[in-house]
C-alpha positions as CSV (number, residue, x, y, z in Angstrom):
1,M,-6.4,34.5,8.9
2,S,-6.4,32.2,12.0
3,R,-6.4,28.4,11.7
4,T,-7.9,26.1,14.4
5,A,-6.0,23.2,15.8
6,S,-8.6,20.8,14.2
7,A,-8.2,22.3,10.7
8,S,-6.0,19.4,9.5
9,A,-8.5,16.7,10.6
10,M,-10.2,14.8,7.7
11,V,-14.0,14.8,8.1
12,R,-14.8,12.7,5.0
13,E,-13.0,10.1,2.9
14,P,-11.4,11.6,-0.2
15,G,-13.4,11.2,-3.4
16,P,-12.7,11.2,-7.1
17,G,-10.7,14.2,-8.2
18,D,-9.4,15.0,-4.8
19,S,-5.9,13.6,-5.7
20,Y,-5.8,11.6,-2.4
21,E,-5.6,8.2,-4.0
22,A,-3.6,6.0,-1.6
23,W,-0.9,5.3,-4.2
24,R,0.0,9.0,-4.3
25,W,0.9,8.8,-0.6
26,N,2.2,5.3,0.2
27,H,5.5,5.7,-1.7
28,S,4.8,2.6,-3.8
29,E,6.2,4.6,-6.8
30,L,9.5,5.0,-5.0
31,M,9.6,1.3,-4.2
32,A,8.9,0.5,-7.8
33,L,11.8,2.7,-8.9
34,D,14.1,1.3,-6.3
35,P,13.1,-2.4,-5.7
36,S,15.8,-2.7,-3.0
37,F,13.9,-0.2,-0.8
38,R,11.3,-1.7,1.6
39,P,11.1,0.6,4.7
40,R,10.7,-1.0,8.1
41,R,11.2,1.9,10.5
42,V,9.7,5.2,9.5
43,L,10.0,8.7,11.2
44,V,7.3,11.3,10.2
45,I,7.9,14.9,11.4
46,G,4.6,16.7,11.6
47,I,1.3,14.8,11.8
48,G,-0.5,17.0,9.3
49,H,-3.9,15.3,8.6
50,A,-2.4,11.9,9.5
51,Y,-3.0,10.7,5.9
52,L,0.6,9.9,5.2
53,P,1.2,7.5,8.1
54,H,-2.3,6.1,7.4
55,A,-1.2,5.3,3.8
56,L,2.2,3.9,4.9
57,L,0.5,1.4,7.2
58,D,-0.7,-0.5,4.1
59,L,2.9,-1.4,3.3
60,P,3.7,-5.0,4.5
61,S,7.3,-4.1,5.2
62,V,6.5,-1.3,7.7
63,Q,7.0,-2.4,11.4
64,E,7.1,0.9,13.2
65,I,6.1,4.5,12.4
66,V,7.2,7.2,14.8
67,V,5.2,10.5,14.4
68,V,6.7,13.5,16.0
69,D,4.7,16.8,16.4
70,L,5.5,19.9,18.4
71,S,1.9,20.6,19.3
72,P,-0.2,18.5,21.7
73,E,-3.2,20.7,20.8
74,I,-2.9,19.8,17.1
75,V,-2.4,16.1,17.7
76,G,-5.3,16.0,20.1
77,A,-7.6,17.9,17.7
78,V,-6.7,15.7,14.8
79,K,-7.4,12.6,16.9
80,K,-10.7,14.0,18.1
81,H,-12.1,15.3,14.9
82,T,-10.8,12.9,12.3
83,A,-14.0,11.2,11.0
84,T,-12.4,8.8,8.4
85,S,-10.4,5.6,8.4
86,A,-7.3,7.7,9.1
87,R,-8.3,7.3,12.8
88,R,-6.4,4.0,12.7
89,V,-3.2,6.0,13.1
90,F,-4.1,6.5,16.7
91,S,-4.8,2.9,17.5
92,D,-2.5,0.8,15.3
93,P,0.3,-0.7,17.5
94,R,2.9,0.1,14.9
95,V,2.4,3.8,15.3
96,R,4.0,5.8,18.2
97,I,3.2,9.5,18.5
98,V,5.7,11.7,20.3
99,I,5.1,15.3,21.3
100,A,8.4,17.0,20.8
101,D,10.3,19.4,18.6
102,G,11.2,17.6,15.4
103,R,14.8,18.9,15.3
104,R,15.4,18.1,19.0
105,Y,13.9,14.6,18.5
106,A,16.3,14.0,15.7
107,Q,19.3,15.1,17.7
108,S,18.3,12.8,20.6
109,A,17.7,9.9,18.3
110,L,21.1,10.3,16.8
111,K,22.6,10.2,20.3
112,R,20.7,7.0,21.0
113,G,22.1,5.5,17.9
114,E,18.6,5.1,16.2
115,R,18.3,4.5,12.5
116,F,15.3,4.8,10.2
117,D,14.7,3.5,6.7
118,L,12.5,6.5,5.8
119,V,12.3,10.0,7.3
120,Q,9.4,12.1,6.0
121,I,9.1,15.8,6.9
122,K,5.5,16.8,6.6
123,I,5.8,20.5,7.3
124,N,4.4,21.7,4.0
125,E,5.0,25.5,4.3
126,P,8.6,26.0,5.3
127,W,8.4,29.7,4.8
128,H,6.5,30.2,8.0
129,A,8.6,31.6,10.9
130,G,10.6,28.9,12.6
131,S,9.7,26.2,10.0
132,G,12.8,26.7,7.9
133,N,15.1,25.1,10.4
134,L,13.6,21.7,9.5
135,F,14.8,22.1,5.9
136,S,18.2,23.7,6.3
137,V,21.3,22.1,4.9
138,E,22.5,21.4,8.5
139,F,19.3,19.6,9.4
140,F,19.4,17.5,6.2
141,R,22.9,16.5,7.2
142,M,21.5,15.5,10.6
143,I,18.7,13.4,9.0
144,K,21.3,11.7,6.8
145,G,23.0,10.5,10.0
146,L,19.6,9.0,11.1
147,L,19.1,7.1,7.9
148,A,20.0,3.5,7.5
149,E,22.2,2.7,4.5
150,G,19.9,2.9,1.4
151,G,17.3,4.8,3.3
152,Y,15.4,7.9,2.1
153,L,14.4,11.3,3.2
154,G,11.1,12.5,1.8
155,V,10.1,16.2,1.5
156,R,7.6,18.2,-0.5
157,P,8.9,18.6,-4.1
158,L,10.1,22.2,-4.0
159,V,13.1,23.5,-5.9
160,G,14.5,24.9,-2.7
161,H,14.5,21.5,-1.0
162,L,16.2,20.0,-4.1
163,S,19.0,22.6,-4.0
164,D,19.6,22.2,-0.2
165,G,19.3,18.4,-0.2
166,M,21.8,18.0,-2.9
167,Q,24.4,19.7,-0.7
168,V,24.2,16.6,1.6
169,F,22.9,13.6,-0.4
170,D,24.4,11.8,-3.4
171,G,21.2,11.6,-5.3
172,A,17.5,12.4,-5.5
173,L,14.4,11.1,-7.2
174,Y,11.1,12.8,-8.0
175,P,8.5,10.2,-9.1
176,G,6.1,12.9,-10.3
177,Y,3.6,13.2,-7.4
178,Y,3.8,14.8,-3.9
179,H,7.3,13.8,-2.7
180,L,10.9,14.4,-3.5
181,F,13.3,11.7,-2.2
182,F,16.9,11.9,-1.2
183,K,18.8,8.6,-0.8
184,N,21.5,7.8,1.8
185,G,23.6,6.1,-0.9
186,E,24.0,6.1,-4.6
187,I,21.0,5.9,-6.9
188,P,21.8,4.0,-10.1
189,L,20.4,5.4,-13.3
190,V,16.7,4.5,-13.2
191,E,15.5,3.0,-16.5
192,Q,12.3,1.3,-15.4
193,A,9.9,0.9,-12.5
194,V,9.0,-2.7,-11.4
195,V,5.8,-3.4,-9.4
196,T,6.7,-6.5,-7.5
197,P,4.0,-8.7,-5.8
198,D,4.7,-7.2,-2.3
199,I,3.7,-3.7,-3.4
200,A,1.1,-4.5,-6.1
201,D,-1.9,-3.8,-3.9
202,A,-0.3,-0.5,-2.6
203,W,0.4,0.5,-6.2
204,R,-3.3,0.3,-7.1
205,R,-5.0,1.1,-3.8
206,E,-7.6,3.9,-4.0
207,L,-7.9,4.6,-0.3
208,P,-5.6,3.6,2.6
209,G,-6.8,0.6,4.6
210,A,-9.4,-0.2,2.0
211,A,-9.7,-3.5,0.2
212,A,-10.8,-2.0,-3.1
213,L,-8.2,-1.6,-5.7
214,G,-8.4,0.8,-8.6
215,P,-7.8,0.0,-12.3
216,S,-4.4,-0.7,-13.6
217,R,-2.4,2.5,-13.7
218,N,-0.5,4.0,-16.6
219,G,2.4,1.9,-17.9
220,A,4.9,4.8,-17.4
221,L,6.1,7.3,-14.9
222,E,7.5,10.7,-15.5
223,I,10.4,11.1,-13.2
224,M,13.3,13.4,-12.4
225,Q,16.6,12.0,-11.2
226,F,19.6,14.0,-9.9
227,D,23.1,13.2,-8.8
228,A,26.2,15.4,-8.1
229,R,26.9,15.7,-11.8
230,S,23.3,16.5,-12.9
231,P,22.4,20.0,-14.1
232,R,19.7,21.4,-11.8
233,P,18.2,24.7,-10.8
234,Q,20.5,26.7,-8.5
235,I,19.2,29.0,-5.8
236,D,20.4,30.4,-2.5
237,L,20.8,27.8,0.1
238,N,18.6,27.6,3.3
239,T,21.0,27.3,6.2
240,D,20.7,27.6,10.0
241,D,22.2,31.1,10.0
242,R,20.6,32.2,6.8
243,P,17.0,30.9,6.6
244,T,16.3,32.0,3.1
245,F,13.1,30.0,2.9
246,E,11.6,32.4,5.4
247,Y,13.0,35.7,4.0
248,Y,12.7,35.2,0.2
249,W,9.7,37.4,-0.5
250,L,11.2,40.9,-0.8
251,R,14.1,39.7,-2.9
252,Q,11.7,37.8,-5.2
253,R,9.5,40.9,-5.6
254,L,12.6,42.9,-6.5
255,G,13.5,40.3,-9.2
256,T,16.8,39.3,-7.6
257,W,16.0,35.8,-6.6
258,I,14.3,32.6,-7.8
259,S,11.7,31.5,-5.3
260,P,12.6,28.3,-3.4
261,R,8.9,27.4,-3.1
262,D,8.4,26.7,-6.8
263,G,7.2,23.1,-7.3
264,L,9.1,20.6,-9.5
265,D,5.9,20.1,-11.4
266,N,6.3,23.6,-12.8
267,P,6.6,23.4,-16.6
268,R,9.8,25.4,-16.4
269,F,11.5,22.3,-15.0
270,N,10.4,20.1,-17.9
271,E,14.0,19.8,-19.2
272,Y,14.7,17.6,-16.2
273,R,11.8,15.3,-16.8
274,R,11.9,11.9,-18.5
275,T,9.7,8.9,-18.9
276,V,10.4,5.3,-17.7
277,P,8.2,2.3,-18.3
278,V,6.4,0.5,-15.5
279,L,6.7,-3.3,-15.5
280,T,3.9,-5.2,-13.7
281,P,5.0,-8.8,-14.5
282,L,2.4,-10.6,-12.4
283,E,-0.6,-8.3,-12.9
């Protein structure tokens, strides 16, 4: 099956049941779990459908978002064919789009001494040829060098990413939605989420950039938290010289390997899940 360059462009605003509520994408749940985290500089590798940077623009702390994508054709097609409010990604002065290889950009940024509070890798299918090098242990180590103290790397919540990331980072949080986060620093035991006034709108926002807020959300989050001592699923590591994310299929079929693409929402990982209350003191 072929995929056109414009396939990622959003042609209508998400509706009920689409699971595209802004609060699933703007990382407000991470900021409620870690009240010290308020990102200013953000690096997004892979533009996707531009929805993630669109949602992050709602955060009052965000001053700059650098979006890096390898393909000028995809960036141009998403810009041309997006028919929703996500178009603001291409006009907001806080967003800078760079056409470059994500790994080489990270290497250059390190040499320049740049630091980011949040790095988000938006390549959702790392098993495609060449994609795995953005999720190797070595690349995660490079990203850690780009992160400010207390900053986070965000990836899709796959068990392979968890296994690889914990080779580099001290701790990880999975708030239960679309992103798994690794912190450049220690994560104290999370016992509650606190929705402070500065993130209250983002916490309830239905669509990015929209004034309308949804109803109060549930008073609890189901999370997973990992540190170096935590029991966690163990699978083969994805490294630069052994890109297991790309070559897992045969071994999985032979029953000799756990797939790294299993999501952390899989019921078989329920033993790692726990519930924390959400405090909204000013709501």
